C-alpha positions as CSV (number, residue, x, y, z in Angstrom):
1,X,71.2,-66.9,-16.7
2,X,68.9,-69.8,-16.1
3,X,69.3,-71.6,-12.7
4,X,68.9,-75.3,-12.2
5,X,65.2,-76.1,-11.9
6,X,63.7,-76.9,-8.5
7,X,61.2,-79.8,-8.5
8,X,59.4,-80.8,-5.3
9,X,57.1,-83.8,-5.1
10,X,54.3,-84.6,-2.7
11,X,53.2,-81.0,-2.0
12,X,49.6,-81.3,-1.0
13,X,47.0,-78.6,-1.6
14,X,47.3,-77.1,1.9
15,X,51.1,-76.8,1.6
16,X,50.7,-75.2,-1.8
17,X,48.3,-72.6,-0.3
18,X,50.9,-71.9,2.5
19,X,53.7,-71.6,0.0
20,X,51.7,-69.1,-2.1
21,X,51.0,-67.0,1.1
22,X,54.7,-67.2,2.0
23,X,55.7,-65.9,-1.4
24,X,53.4,-63.0,-1.0
25,X,54.5,-62.2,2.5
26,X,58.2,-62.5,2.0
27,X,58.7,-61.2,-1.5
28,X,55.5,-59.4,-2.5
29,X,55.0,-61.8,-5.4
30,X,51.4,-62.7,-5.8
31,X,51.0,-66.3,-6.8
32,X,47.4,-66.3,-7.9
33,X,47.3,-69.4,-10.0
34,X,48.9,-72.8,-10.2
35,X,51.2,-71.7,-13.0
36,X,52.7,-68.4,-14.0
37,X,55.7,-66.1,-14.4
38,X,56.9,-63.2,-12.3
39,X,59.3,-60.6,-13.7
40,X,60.7,-57.9,-11.5
41,X,63.7,-56.6,-9.6
42,X,66.0,-58.3,-12.1
43,X,64.4,-61.7,-11.6
44,X,62.2,-63.9,-13.9
45,X,60.7,-66.8,-12.1
46,X,58.3,-69.4,-13.6
47,X,56.3,-71.9,-11.5
48,X,53.9,-74.7,-12.0
49,X,51.9,-76.8,-9.6
50,X,50.3,-80.0,-11.0
51,X,49.1,-83.1,-9.2
52,X,51.3,-82.5,-6.1
53,X,54.5,-81.5,-8.0
54,X,55.8,-78.0,-7.8
55,X,58.3,-76.9,-10.4
56,X,60.2,-73.6,-10.1
57,X,62.6,-72.2,-12.7
58,X,64.6,-68.9,-12.4
59,X,65.4,-67.9,-16.0
60,X,66.9,-64.5,-15.1
61,X,68.5,-63.0,-12.0
62,X,70.9,-60.2,-11.1
63,X,74.6,-61.2,-11.6
64,X,75.4,-60.5,-8.0
65,X,72.9,-63.1,-6.8
66,X,74.0,-66.7,-7.4
67,X,71.7,-69.5,-8.5
68,X,72.9,-71.4,-5.4
69,X,71.8,-68.6,-3.1
70,X,68.4,-68.0,-4.6
71,X,67.6,-71.7,-5.1
72,X,68.7,-72.3,-1.5
73,X,66.3,-69.6,-0.2
74,X,63.4,-71.2,-2.1
75,X,64.3,-74.7,-0.9
76,X,64.6,-73.5,2.7
77,X,61.2,-71.8,2.4
78,X,59.6,-75.0,1.1
79,X,61.3,-77.1,3.8
80,X,60.1,-74.8,6.6
81,X,56.4,-75.8,6.0
């Protein structure tokens, strides 16, 4: 089940570093590069950060977790910076 993509613009390098640290702290997911894929706990998440634009796509998630819920958590985390 692929969720609608999340695309955020005007993310500067400092915000990107904070987002990577937040991902590690809150989920244990290490975001070591500007693009990649994480698979675990029933989720598959792909991300890419290029020229201030962050794209996140969830291509698999447990059936009991809705796309609205998980995308909302991601958007809330980004907005909290």
